[in-house]
Backbone bond lengths (Angstrom), bond angles and torsions (degrees), N, CA, C in turn:
res aa  C-N    CA-C-N  psi(-1)  N-CA   C-N-CA  omega(-1)  CA-C   N-CA-C  phi
1 X - - - 1.459 - - 1.576 107.90 -
2 X 1.266 114.23 170.30 1.504 123.78 174.35 1.389 105.95 -121.07
3 X 1.399 113.17 115.78 1.451 124.77 176.30 1.538 118.17 -104.58
4 X 1.242 120.79 128.72 1.485 127.85 178.51 1.467 109.84 -105.44
5 X 1.403 114.56 116.55 1.465 120.14 -173.50 1.430 108.42 -117.16
6 X 1.330 118.20 118.52 1.491 123.71 170.48 1.458 111.43 -86.87
7 X 1.357 118.08 150.40 1.517 116.74 -172.79 1.504 111.39 69.93
8 X 1.270 114.64 29.53 1.522 117.68 -167.92 1.542 110.18 -68.08
9 X 1.260 118.85 -26.94 1.488 117.24 -175.64 1.601 109.48 -94.80
10 X 1.249 115.97 10.97 1.452 117.07 179.53 1.497 112.83 -85.37
11 X 1.321 113.73 -178.78 1.569 122.03 -179.05 1.437 111.99 -55.94
12 X 1.352 120.21 -48.47 1.528 121.55 -177.04 1.509 106.46 -90.57
13 X 1.308 116.06 -48.95 1.481 120.13 179.67 1.619 116.72 -45.72
14 X 1.217 111.89 -45.22 1.558 116.98 -175.97 1.513 108.06 -68.16
15 X 1.318 119.49 -34.61 1.401 120.80 -179.32 1.489 114.60 -76.80
16 X 1.353 112.85 -32.09 1.420 117.44 174.26 1.517 109.92 -66.05
17 X 1.436 115.70 -40.12 1.419 117.98 177.04 1.608 111.76 -56.24
18 X 1.354 111.19 -46.75 1.454 116.01 179.24 1.502 115.02 -57.22
19 X 1.331 115.41 -36.83 1.417 121.42 -176.68 1.530 111.27 -70.42
20 X 1.382 112.18 -41.14 1.404 118.02 178.23 1.496 114.94 -65.90
21 X 1.311 115.93 -35.79 1.459 121.10 176.26 1.503 110.48 -69.66
22 X 1.311 115.92 -41.14 1.534 119.18 176.46 1.509 111.79 -57.42
23 X 1.369 115.18 -32.46 1.495 121.01 -179.36 1.558 113.19 -79.19
24 X 1.391 110.88 -9.78 1.570 114.24 172.68 1.537 109.37 98.89
25 X 1.309 120.28 11.72 1.455 117.94 -179.98 1.500 110.46 -91.04
26 X 1.374 115.16 162.17 1.420 126.36 163.79 1.494 112.89 -74.19
27 X 1.328 119.82 133.77 1.348 118.66 177.89 1.562 113.31 -137.19
28 X 1.238 119.75 135.06 1.427 131.48 172.83 1.533 110.44 -109.17
29 X 1.313 116.76 118.51 1.336 117.19 -178.63 1.618 112.44 -115.21
30 X 1.298 118.60 144.29 1.500 121.13 176.55 1.457 110.43 -132.22
31 X 1.281 114.82 139.53 1.569 120.39 174.94 1.491 106.28 -158.11
32 X 1.310 114.98 148.95 1.436 120.74 -177.17 1.572 109.39 -95.91
33 X 1.335 116.70 3.17 1.466 130.07 177.11 1.538 112.95 52.68
34 X 1.282 113.84 32.92 1.528 118.74 174.87 1.546 106.62 -77.97
35 X 1.331 115.21 -34.29 1.447 117.37 178.37 1.588 110.26 -125.41
36 X 1.353 114.50 -28.45 1.437 117.68 177.65 1.546 113.88 -72.82
37 X 1.296 118.29 166.95 1.506 120.30 -179.82 1.583 104.67 -137.04
38 X 1.448 108.19 134.94 1.455 114.21 178.12 1.477 114.81 -60.07
39 X 1.296 115.30 -27.37 1.516 118.52 177.66 1.534 113.44 -58.60
40 X 1.327 115.38 -24.22 1.410 120.15 -176.72 1.571 106.25 -72.64
41 X 1.343 118.71 -20.77 1.371 121.65 -175.67 1.584 116.79 -105.06
42 X 1.426 109.69 16.68 1.381 116.10 -172.32 1.485 114.63 -62.01
43 X 1.340 117.73 -40.21 1.553 122.13 168.43 1.457 118.21 -59.56
44 X 1.336 110.51 -50.10 1.496 121.35 177.40 1.540 117.23 -52.46
45 X 1.376 107.43 -43.30 1.515 115.20 179.03 1.532 115.72 -57.74
46 X 1.291 117.80 -26.34 1.341 127.28 -179.32 1.560 115.66 -80.04
47 X 1.313 111.27 -10.61 1.465 118.29 -176.56 1.594 110.74 -97.79
48 X 1.259 113.81 127.63 1.451 115.33 -175.92 1.429 118.09 -70.10
49 X 1.378 115.74 -14.46 1.510 124.13 172.76 1.517 112.13 -81.44
50 X 1.354 121.17 5.62 1.407 123.03 177.48 1.505 116.27 -116.61
51 X 1.265 119.48 135.98 1.446 125.21 173.00 1.519 112.09 -126.33
52 X 1.267 116.57 141.20 1.519 120.00 -175.47 1.530 106.99 -125.89
53 X 1.374 108.65 137.81 1.564 117.08 -179.66 1.560 104.61 -130.10
54 X 1.331 117.40 122.46 1.366 125.09 174.30 1.559 107.94 -87.19
55 X 1.353 117.66 110.84 1.363 120.56 -177.30 1.509 112.45 -161.83
56 X 1.440 120.12 151.54 1.313 122.76 172.67 1.503 113.89 -94.17
57 X 1.363 115.83 107.55 1.466 119.13 -165.94 1.578 113.02 -91.63
58 X 1.396 113.04 19.64 1.477 119.32 176.08 1.571 112.10 -76.48
59 X 1.356 113.86 -10.14 1.434 119.65 172.65 1.568 111.29 -108.51
60 X 1.222 113.71 134.87 1.517 123.09 -167.84 1.632 108.75 -62.02
61 X 1.434 108.86 -38.73 1.467 109.23 -178.94 1.576 112.32 -70.85
62 X 1.300 116.93 -27.34 1.430 121.28 179.45 1.566 109.42 -76.03
63 X 1.373 119.84 -36.70 1.390 122.95 173.41 1.522 114.65 -63.57
64 X 1.283 113.71 -43.06 1.387 126.26 177.37 1.530 109.83 -61.74
65 X 1.327 120.12 -47.26 1.506 124.35 172.18 1.554 108.21 -56.88
66 X 1.196 118.16 -43.17 1.539 118.66 -174.04 1.586 109.03 -64.22
67 X 1.330 115.38 -45.86 1.388 120.85 178.26 1.608 109.69 -63.17
68 X 1.272 117.39 -37.86 1.518 117.95 176.93 1.492 108.97 -62.43
69 X 1.309 120.85 -45.31 1.405 124.11 179.54 1.539 113.24 -66.53
70 X 1.260 113.22 -34.72 1.511 116.72 171.12 1.462 110.25 -64.40
71 X 1.318 121.98 -42.24 1.473 121.23 178.60 1.579 110.97 -63.74
72 X 1.235 116.31 -34.78 1.526 118.54 178.18 1.468 110.34 -66.95
73 X 1.408 113.38 -29.32 1.589 115.89 -177.48 1.479 108.62 -77.27
74 X 1.340 119.98 -49.79 1.466 120.46 -168.19 1.511 109.53 -147.08
75 X 1.305 121.22 28.96 1.502 120.47 -176.65 1.475 111.83 83.06
76 X 1.383 113.45 166.79 1.434 121.11 176.72 1.638 110.50 -57.60
77 X 1.365 113.45 125.64 1.537 113.71 -177.14 1.497 110.92 -56.28
78 X 1.351 117.15 146.01 1.481 123.61 175.49 1.473 108.57 -82.74
79 X 1.352 120.28 -22.23 1.464 121.38 -168.18 1.501 108.56 -159.95
80 X 1.367 114.77 128.10 1.529 118.78 172.82 1.448 107.36 -96.99
81 X 1.326 120.19 133.28 1.452 128.84 169.89 1.620 103.57 -104.49
82 X 1.291 112.12 105.95 1.557 114.17 -175.70 1.515 106.41 -99.23
83 X 1.300 114.08 103.42 1.444 123.56 -179.62 1.563 110.67 -119.09
84 X 1.260 116.29 -5.30 1.587 117.60 177.42 1.449 111.30 -69.86
85 X 1.345 116.75 128.74 1.524 121.05 -176.87 1.506 105.24 -178.72
86 X 1.381 112.98 168.39 1.452 118.56 171.76 1.487 107.37 -82.04
87 X 1.343 117.38 123.37 1.461 118.74 -177.86 1.495 110.76 -106.46
88 X 1.324 121.46 10.04 1.420 124.13 178.79 1.543 108.91 -106.75
89 X 1.355 111.00 99.74 1.514 115.83 -174.47 1.581 107.64 -60.13
90 X 1.389 118.69 -47.53 1.446 117.44 -174.24 1.414 111.78 -60.13
91 X 1.321 120.83 -36.83 1.450 120.65 -177.55 1.525 112.08 -66.33
92 X 1.372 118.68 -32.93 1.335 123.98 178.15 1.516 113.19 -68.09
93 X 1.311 113.47 -32.49 1.499 117.95 176.40 1.517 108.64 -67.62
94 X 1.302 120.35 -38.70 1.488 123.05 179.77 1.572 111.46 -73.11
95 X 1.357 113.81 -28.49 1.566 116.46 -174.16 1.494 105.62 -152.00
96 X 1.371 113.01 85.01 1.423 121.10 -176.74 1.588 116.53 -53.23
97 X 1.268 114.10 -23.06 1.419 122.73 -176.41 1.564 108.72 -65.20
98 X 1.435 115.51 -27.65 1.372 118.26 -178.85 1.607 111.42 -65.62
99 X 1.385 112.49 -42.84 1.399 116.07 173.89 1.603 116.95 -61.32
100 X 1.391 107.88 -45.35 1.487 116.10 -179.52 1.495 113.46 -56.26
101 X 1.382 115.09 -39.36 1.480 118.70 -170.11 1.514 108.77 -86.82
102 X 1.298 115.51 -44.63 1.575 120.38 -172.13 1.555 108.86 -83.11
103 X 1.287 122.05 -25.11 1.470 120.93 178.87 1.506 114.53 -106.54
104 X 1.408 118.16 -59.02 1.449 117.43 -176.88 1.426 111.80 -73.03
105 X 1.412 121.15 -42.18 1.484 117.83 -176.89 1.487 112.73 -72.63
106 X 1.386 121.41 -29.09 1.405 122.96 173.01 1.511 111.77 -63.31
107 X 1.386 118.90 -40.27 1.435 119.06 -178.48 1.539 110.49 -70.43
108 X 1.388 116.82 -41.04 1.493 114.46 178.11 1.524 108.86 -63.68
109 X 1.372 119.88 -41.79 1.438 121.05 -179.82 1.525 112.37 -58.56
110 X 1.234 113.55 -48.69 1.501 119.72 -178.74 1.539 114.04 -59.75
111 X 1.376 116.16 -37.66 1.348 121.59 176.33 1.456 110.84 -68.14
112 X 1.273 120.17 -40.72 1.584 123.17 175.90 1.524 109.98 -63.67
113 X 1.335 115.43 -44.82 1.399 117.83 -175.11 1.530 109.77 -66.40
114 X 1.370 120.18 -37.18 1.396 126.06 -179.04 1.510 109.01 -66.16
115 X 1.359 115.15 -42.31 1.520 118.75 175.27 1.547 113.09 -57.61
116 X 1.357 113.44 -44.33 1.432 117.31 -177.01 1.464 112.12 -67.50
117 X 1.422 118.21 -37.54 1.417 119.08 -173.54 1.524 114.24 -97.19
118 X 1.363 116.08 -1.12 1.448 120.08 173.89 1.564 114.42 87.67
119 X 1.377 117.80 17.00 1.512 117.19 173.24 1.430 109.08 -77.08
120 X 1.303 117.77 128.23 1.423 122.12 -176.72 1.518 122.06 -99.22
121 X 1.254 118.01 -4.91 1.378 124.34 -172.15 1.603 113.01 -139.42
122 X 1.311 113.49 129.73 1.494 117.61 -179.20 1.578 106.23 -132.33
123 X 1.326 115.50 135.51 1.485 124.10 171.68 1.509 106.01 -108.14
124 X 1.330 119.59 132.51 1.455 123.03 -166.20 1.607 109.09 -126.50
125 X 1.337 116.36 127.65 1.437 119.58 176.49 1.458 108.57 -84.01
126 X 1.319 118.31 106.09 1.502 124.14 175.48 1.459 107.81 -102.74
127 X 1.310 120.89 -156.35 1.470 124.92 -168.65 1.539 112.91 -155.90
128 X 1.327 115.95 154.80 1.375 121.08 171.15 1.456 114.89 -64.49
129 X 1.275 116.12 -18.79 1.572 124.84 179.39 1.518 112.84 -62.92
130 X 1.352 117.62 -14.87 1.426 117.21 176.05 1.477 114.32 -67.69
131 X 1.340 118.03 -22.24 1.503 125.58 177.98 1.479 114.53 -73.09
132 X 1.286 115.90 -21.90 1.567 120.52 -177.53 1.539 107.70 67.51
133 X 1.358 113.77 -148.01 1.441 117.66 -178.77 1.630 111.07 -98.51
134 X 1.356 111.37 104.77 1.428 114.76 -175.50 1.578 107.17 -132.37
135 X 1.240 118.18 152.28 1.479 121.71 -179.66 1.607 104.23 -97.73
136 X 1.285 108.17 154.70 1.515 112.11 178.91 1.501 115.91 91.74
137 X 1.340 117.14 171.39 1.371 124.04 172.75 1.431 115.64 -82.56
138 X 1.295 121.60 100.14 1.430 126.94 -167.27 1.496 112.51 -84.66
139 X 1.368 113.81 129.83 1.462 116.57 -179.88 1.512 108.94 -105.78
140 X 1.311 114.29 179.50 1.451 121.00 -169.82 1.475 110.13 -64.22
141 X 1.393 121.74 -24.47 1.372 127.37 -179.75 1.586 116.74 -87.53
142 X 1.333 112.50 0.29 1.474 113.90 -178.22 1.439 117.41 -66.25
143 X 1.327 119.29 153.04 1.376 122.55 -172.57 1.553 110.18 -170.81
144 X 1.287 116.61 161.23 1.513 128.83 -5.89 1.480 109.82 -68.47
145 X 1.287 116.35 158.65 1.446 122.63 178.12 1.488 107.18 -97.31
146 X 1.322 115.90 114.16 1.597 116.65 -172.44 1.580 103.69 -130.98
147 X 1.370 113.40 80.32 1.530 115.10 178.61 1.530 111.31 -64.46
148 X 1.451 116.24 148.07 1.420 121.14 172.82 1.395 119.17 -107.38
149 X 1.329 117.69 20.79 1.452 124.73 177.59 1.556 106.45 -134.56
150 X 1.300 115.48 146.92 1.507 118.44 167.89 1.449 117.10 -60.54
151 X 1.342 113.24 -29.00 1.448 118.75 167.59 1.500 115.88 -56.07
152 X 1.329 115.29 -59.61 1.412 122.73 176.12 1.590 113.88 -60.61
153 X 1.273 116.20 -35.11 1.503 118.41 -178.65 1.595 107.76 -69.77
154 X 1.318 120.02 -43.76 1.499 122.26 -178.17 1.420 108.15 -72.08
155 X 1.286 126.11 -28.67 1.440 128.78 172.18 1.482 109.70 -63.73
156 X 1.380 116.12 -49.98 1.513 119.63 -179.71 1.559 112.22 -65.50
157 X 1.374 117.43 -38.01 1.405 119.48 173.56 1.534 112.33 -61.23
158 X 1.254 113.40 -36.00 1.575 119.60 178.01 1.434 111.30 -64.84
159 X 1.411 116.84 -40.93 1.488 119.22 175.68 1.456 109.05 -62.67
160 X 1.321 121.55 -35.91 1.442 125.08 -173.36 1.623 105.80 -69.81
161 X 1.387 115.65 -41.61 1.451 114.43 -178.74 1.480 112.37 -72.30
162 X 1.331 116.62 -26.96 1.551 115.00 177.94 1.518 107.94 -78.17
163 X 1.264 119.43 -29.70 1.460 122.28 177.42 1.545 109.72 -66.67
164 X 1.245 117.60 -37.91 1.486 123.85 178.26 1.528 113.39 -71.83
165 X 1.386 110.14 -34.60 1.551 117.36 175.30 1.562 108.54 -70.13
166 X 1.287 121.04 -29.03 1.490 121.46 -175.24 1.521 106.12 -71.21
167 X 1.379 119.11 -12.03 1.447 118.06 -177.44 1.486 107.14 -97.29
168 X 1.380 119.87 -5.55 1.471 122.38 -175.43 1.528 108.13 -129.09
169 X 1.214 117.98 -77.32 1.488 118.44 -164.58 1.586 110.01 -96.59
170 X 1.293 122.24 -23.87 1.445 122.76 -176.99 1.457 114.82 -102.67
171 X 1.321 116.45 141.90 1.486 121.52 -178.52 1.506 111.85 -85.20
172 X 1.360 115.88 -29.48 1.486 120.24 -177.51 1.496 110.56 -158.93
173 X 1.353 114.26 142.82 1.472 120.75 174.83 1.471 109.16 -133.48
174 X 1.314 115.17 147.90 1.510 125.18 173.74 1.528 106.17 -121.36
175 X 1.315 116.38 129.34 1.522 122.67 173.37 1.541 108.37 -120.05
176 X 1.311 111.22 115.51 1.486 118.93 176.80 1.539 109.07 -101.42
177 X 1.345 113.74 122.39 1.400 119.37 177.83 1.603 109.62 -99.62
178 X 1.364 111.10 106.26 1.487 121.02 -166.42 1.559 106.39 -80.03
179 X 1.380 117.75 154.02 1.367 122.90 164.09 1.623 106.86 -93.28
180 X 1.354 117.20 -157.91 1.453 117.23 168.25 1.453 109.61 -75.21
181 X 1.392 118.52 130.02 1.383 123.15 -172.06 1.526 108.28 -113.67
182 X 1.316 121.50 135.64 1.460 128.24 -170.40 1.548 111.54 -131.35
183 X 1.179 120.35 154.07 1.497 126.19 175.01 1.549 112.49 140.78
184 X 1.342 117.82 -174.47 1.377 126.16 -175.76 1.562 110.82 -61.11
185 X 1.314 112.98 149.79 1.477 126.84 -174.81 1.542 115.32 72.02
186 X 1.365 118.10 12.71 1.363 122.49 -179.16 1.508 111.53 -56.08
187 X 1.346 122.83 142.01 1.417 122.81 176.21 1.522 111.81 -117.28
188 X 1.315 115.97 0.52 1.467 116.83 -176.83 1.590 103.54 -162.72
189 X 1.371 116.62 -177.63 1.389 119.09 -177.52 1.487 119.74 101.53
190 X 1.308 119.06 165.28 1.486 121.61 -171.67 1.536 110.58 -57.84
191 X 1.362 114.90 -54.27 1.479 116.93 -179.56 1.404 117.40 -57.80
192 X 1.312 116.27 -44.77 1.536 122.35 173.81 1.517 112.44 -58.04
193 X 1.411 114.53 -48.83 1.386 119.02 178.92 1.491 117.06 -57.54
194 X 1.371 113.68 -43.87 1.485 123.23 -173.26 1.579 105.66 -69.87
195 X 1.327 117.50 -39.11 1.463 115.50 177.65 1.456 115.47 -70.07
196 X 1.377 116.53 -37.29 1.561 121.46 176.94 1.566 104.45 -63.97
197 X 1.350 123.13 -43.69 1.400 119.68 -177.53 1.509 117.17 -69.64
198 X 1.377 114.60 -31.47 1.406 118.12 176.23 1.534 108.55 -70.86
199 X 1.283 119.27 -33.73 1.543 119.78 176.80 1.453 109.93 -66.77
200 X 1.396 118.71 -41.31 1.479 121.84 -176.35 1.442 111.01 -76.55
201 X 1.362 121.40 -44.20 1.415 123.36 -174.06 1.511 109.13 -132.78
202 X 1.283 122.82 83.21 1.427 122.97 -167.98 1.571 114.14 -78.82
203 X 1.387 118.17 -5.76 1.422 119.42 -177.36 1.540 111.15 -65.81
204 X 1.319 122.59 -37.31 1.405 129.86 -179.65 1.564 109.27 -154.99
205 X 1.335 113.13 146.67 1.467 120.28 -179.97 1.580 107.79 -94.34
206 X 1.393 116.33 119.37 1.438 119.05 -177.61 1.566 100.81 -84.90
207 X 1.377 117.37 135.83 1.498 120.49 176.17 1.550 106.72 -133.56
208 X 1.432 111.13 125.20 1.358 113.48 -177.29 1.548 112.90 -74.51
209 X 1.314 113.65 139.80 1.578 115.13 -176.76 1.547 109.27 91.65
210 X 1.348 119.05 -166.28 1.375 124.52 176.03 1.489 119.67 -100.97
211 X 1.362 113.86 -4.06 1.427 121.87 175.80 1.527 114.43 97.67
212 X 1.358 112.12 -8.84 1.535 116.06 -178.85 1.601 114.50 -84.16
213 X 1.254 112.60 -5.68 1.479 116.55 179.15 1.575 106.67 -54.65
214 X 1.381 119.47 136.43 1.417 120.72 -179.67 1.527 105.65 -132.64
215 X 1.293 116.38 132.77 1.424 121.59 -179.20 1.606 109.11 -146.46
216 X 1.339 115.05 156.91 1.437 115.77 174.84 1.526 114.97 -84.64
217 X 1.321 114.98 135.84 1.472 119.26 -174.94 1.592 106.90 -119.90
218 X 1.268 112.87 140.89 1.433 120.94 -178.62 1.568 113.04 -128.57
219 X 1.232 118.00 137.75 1.449 117.11 -177.09 1.554 108.64 -78.75
220 X 1.439 115.30 142.23 1.440 116.83 -171.74 1.515 115.47 -59.45
221 X 1.342 114.09 -28.02 1.490 114.73 179.87 1.513 110.89 -65.97
222 X 1.387 116.65 -41.05 1.379 122.59 -174.89 1.663 104.95 -73.28
223 X 1.300 118.78 -34.20 1.433 120.13 174.18 1.569 111.29 -57.03
224 X 1.245 116.72 -47.45 1.391 121.12 -173.08 1.540 108.80 -68.55
225 X 1.395 116.64 -43.77 1.429 123.00 175.02 1.504 110.52 -51.88
226 X 1.350 116.98 -46.54 1.414 121.28 179.68 1.439 115.76 -61.68
227 X 1.414 114.87 -40.56 1.487 121.24 179.22 1.471 111.61 -63.76
228 X 1.296 116.27 -42.63 1.500 120.91 -177.55 1.553 109.79 -68.23
229 X 1.318 114.11 -37.29 1.509 121.94 -178.07 1.655 105.07 -69.09
230 X 1.261 123.70 -41.71 1.319 128.84 -179.44 1.520 113.20 -64.39
231 X 1.330 113.50 -44.63 1.553 119.79 177.53 1.613 109.44 -65.32
232 X 1.278 114.21 -36.11 1.437 119.82 -178.87 1.527 113.44 -70.83
233 X 1.411 116.86 -39.45 1.387 120.49 -167.55 1.653 111.34 -105.45
234 X 1.239 117.92 -32.09 1.511 121.44 -173.61 1.559 105.45 -85.72
235 X 1.410 121.99 122.58 1.412 116.97 -173.24 1.662 108.12 -136.22
236 X 1.288 111.21 25.42 1.569 117.53 170.45 1.577 104.97 -65.30
237 X 1.253 113.52 166.85 1.567 118.42 172.09 1.593 107.79 -63.99
238 X 1.306 117.54 -44.94 1.383 126.20 179.00 1.488 111.20 -119.52
239 X 1.400 119.66 116.00 1.382 122.76 178.40 1.553 113.80 -118.99
240 X 1.317 117.96 116.79 1.428 118.21 -173.91 1.572 104.17 -122.66
241 X 1.356 114.13 131.22 1.478 119.71 -175.66 1.522 111.99 -145.23
242 X 1.398 114.80 127.73 1.437 121.44 164.50 1.542 107.37 -66.73
243 X 1.323 113.84 141.20 1.481 119.47 173.93 1.548 103.20 -127.00
244 X 1.383 113.09 136.91 1.392 114.68 -178.62 1.516 110.47 177.37
245 X 1.447 116.59 178.37 1.484 116.89 -176.99 1.535 107.81 -87.36
246 X 1.250 117.07 168.31 1.496 122.82 170.23 1.478 111.82 -80.49
247 X 1.211 120.90 153.74 1.418 122.43 174.93 1.515 115.53 81.74
248 X 1.295 115.37 -170.98 1.395 124.50 -177.60 1.556 109.92 -69.94
249 X 1.400 109.72 158.61 1.488 116.62 -178.22 1.577 109.46 -82.49
250 X 1.339 111.93 -159.87 1.444 117.92 -178.00 1.506 109.50 -129.68
251 X 1.321 113.79 139.19 1.522 115.38 -179.49 1.470 112.18 -85.27
252 X 1.347 115.59 154.46 1.453 130.64 176.01 1.485 106.98 -55.78
253 X 1.328 119.17 -42.80 1.539 122.66 177.03 1.531 112.14 -58.63
254 X 1.253 118.52 -41.51 1.383 125.50 -177.94 1.498 108.71 -66.23
255 X 1.280 119.33 -44.69 1.478 124.10 -179.00 1.603 108.92 -63.06
256 X 1.283 111.77 -47.03 1.496 116.33 -178.84 1.423 110.91 -64.08
257 X 1.400 123.91 -41.74 1.369 122.41 179.37 1.520 113.32 -64.34
258 X 1.344 115.07 -35.30 1.556 117.82 -174.68 1.488 106.07 -78.84
259 X 1.306 122.55 -36.08 1.529 123.20 175.76 1.588 106.76 -59.51
260 X 1.336 117.55 -48.29 1.455 119.23 -177.98 1.512 106.03 -62.36
261 X 1.277 121.00 -50.54 1.513 120.82 -176.23 1.530 108.44 -56.26
262 X 1.284 120.26 -34.62 1.478 121.79 -176.81 1.493 114.24 -77.48
263 X 1.406 114.70 -33.91 1.480 119.38 -169.97 1.512 112.24 -107.93
264 X 1.327 115.21 -52.95 1.476 121.63 -177.20 1.485 112.52 -138.35
265 X 1.418 116.46 81.40 1.448 118.46 -174.89 1.563 111.62 -60.05
266 X 1.343 119.48 140.36 1.363 124.57 -178.04 1.510 117.91 90.19
267 X 1.329 118.68 -9.91 1.513 121.56 177.36 1.498 105.40 -62.15
268 X 1.370 110.15 141.57 1.457 118.97 178.00 1.515 111.74 -83.09
269 X 1.296 119.90 161.29 1.575 122.77 177.11 1.498 106.30 -109.72
270 X 1.314 115.03 136.52 1.414 123.06 176.95 1.604 104.61 -116.06
271 X 1.249 114.59 99.91 1.570 120.24 177.52 1.524 109.57 -79.27
272 X 1.194 119.09 141.78 1.501 122.04 -177.56 1.588 104.85 -85.06
273 X 1.351 119.00 -23.46 1.515 119.26 -179.95 1.569 108.68 99.29
274 X 1.333 108.79 165.17 1.520 117.17 179.89 1.576 109.22 85.86
275 X 1.306 111.03 163.48 1.475 115.10 -174.20 1.446 120.05 -90.92
276 X 1.457 110.47 8.42 1.480 112.65 177.81 1.556 106.56 -152.96
277 X 1.276 117.26 165.32 1.437 121.56 -175.28 1.485 118.93 -84.26
278 X 1.359 114.27 -27.28 1.495 115.46 -173.18 1.551 106.06 -165.15
279 X 1.315 113.83 168.38 1.465 115.10 177.05 1.506 112.73 -66.16
280 X 1.335 118.01 127.35 1.501 115.82 -177.97 1.538 110.54 102.16
281 X 1.355 113.68 -15.04 1.473 115.93 -179.34 1.529 110.95 -69.59
282 X 1.240 123.63 132.65 1.459 126.15 165.05 1.527 109.60 -94.35
283 X 1.300 112.06 109.55 1.501 120.25 -165.48 1.555 111.28 -67.37
284 X 1.358 114.32 -30.77 1.532 113.75 -179.32 1.553 104.98 -155.35
285 X 1.307 114.05 141.76 1.465 118.58 179.60 1.569 105.91 -163.10
286 X 1.356 112.95 154.97 1.339 122.79 170.21 1.501 111.17 -143.62
287 X 1.328 119.96 141.21 1.474 114.24 177.82 1.549 106.00 -138.97
288 X 1.259 112.95 165.47 1.509 122.21 -171.89 1.510 106.89 -84.74
289 X 1.361 112.15 135.90 1.417 117.38 173.24 1.634 108.28 -113.63
290 X 1.249 114.60 18.87 1.489 121.16 -177.37 1.507 113.56 -56.18
291 X 1.335 114.84 -36.76 1.511 120.52 176.66 1.539 111.49 -57.59
292 X 1.326 112.68 -50.46 1.457 119.00 -179.20 1.536 108.10 -63.72
293 X 1.305 119.83 -39.50 1.458 123.24 178.88 1.465 112.33 -60.87
294 X 1.414 117.44 -40.01 1.374 118.98 179.84 1.536 111.94 -70.16
295 X 1.356 116.50 -26.54 1.443 118.44 176.30 1.457 111.14 -71.73
296 X 1.359 123.16 -23.94 1.450 127.73 166.49 1.568 114.17 122.36
297 X 1.373 111.87 20.23 1.500 114.88 178.84 1.524 111.63 -117.74
298 X 1.354 120.14 135.29 1.371 127.99 178.71 1.473 108.59 -132.12
299 X 1.384 117.52 143.92 1.473 119.15 174.67 1.511 108.91 -80.72
300 X 1.320 114.64 158.05 1.530 118.67 -178.27 1.502 105.81 -100.55
301 X 1.316 121.64 -20.02 1.478 124.18 -176.03 1.536 111.73 -107.57
302 X 1.339 115.63 137.39 1.470 115.31 170.35 1.557 108.70 -77.56
303 X 1.390 113.82 177.07 1.498 116.34 -176.63 1.621 107.88 -62.69
304 X 1.330 113.87 -47.91 1.385 114.26 -177.73 1.560 112.02 -63.27
305 X 1.276 120.97 -38.37 1.381 124.85 -179.93 1.614 110.64 -62.06
306 X 1.307 110.95 -43.36 1.477 118.44 179.09 1.582 112.86 -59.75
307 X 1.385 112.68 -40.70 1.623 122.33 173.29 1.444 105.77 -61.69
308 X 1.280 120.86 -54.25 1.463 121.13 -175.00 1.540 114.05 -58.31
309 X 1.300 113.95 -42.51 1.455 117.38 176.64 1.505 113.21 -64.70
310 X 1.302 116.87 -38.83 1.452 125.20 -178.38 1.533 109.50 -64.44
311 X 1.369 114.02 -43.67 1.446 120.17 178.05 1.520 113.01 -59.26
312 X 1.351 116.44 -43.66 1.368 118.54 176.75 1.513 113.77 -64.94
313 X 1.298 116.40 -36.73 1.517 120.47 -177.06 1.479 106.21 -69.09
314 X 1.247 120.31 -47.77 1.421 120.36 -166.62 1.598 110.21 -78.22
315 X 1.468 112.73 -24.42 1.481 118.45 175.58 1.538 107.63 -68.18
316 X 1.305 118.60 -29.20 1.359 125.50 -175.55 1.682 108.95 -79.36
317 X 1.368 112.68 -17.18 1.341 117.82 178.53 1.553 107.52 -134.63
318 X 1.327 114.51 81.00 1.545 120.42 -170.61 1.621 111.05 -51.77
319 X 1.403 106.55 147.69 1.495 116.15 -179.73 1.580 106.06 -62.76
320 X 1.373 113.70 142.57 1.340 115.05 177.54 1.531 108.00 -94.30
């Protein structure tokens, strides 16, 4: 198959690219490199089945051009993996236009480009942030969905655009609602931030909030395995799945303590206070992955185990 991956140089996108190439597929990747890094694609660039395009696909004409170039490389793509988005929730709170352009506009543009070029399937990276602040283990049918961040809002709006397109130009869509994802090549997130802060100011680790925030964490390798499994097995016109670990999530205090133990034992923690880290932060949530379990996929790592593995991996490749 020929796969088209947006956000291909990012934390998750680059590792999806590697997985698809390992499976023997042709892959065209596109990224504007605002958050992604070319270094993440170093191995892929050596593979004759991979083509990379540096472009901002928030414009429909640019997205269409990218699909045209992809078609010239390996034929019309069979599937678009749309991962391009703003992944920094805090930056979106400060400047909502960032989420609008990088998340919602890229989704609209890629839908329009797919319609023009005849691509009939799109898999979309959404988020648990679409649920907002809700009690209980939320399943895919929970409602109403009232996100509290522009990040979550533009992801939810993107889901709606894709659902509408599935009635007209698209044959099938997959929507993956991610938890917090950790692992190598991370460009943001608690582990990444804590390591960067320790490197810059080793006297004390600044931690936003009071440390009691609890969220599910999934290792990026398991996330990609789940996405590939869902696309292979789920064949409804609209396929929406929560992806996450089993059991309880992991606290910010646990992550801070383990990062300190790994890098600078004995360093003190300076909490900023409050029950959340930033405007739009959901301090604790849990959602149901029963639907994915019924489909036949289970993670191997708990949330804590995923965090510990990621700390080891990122400590071996220090934050730049």
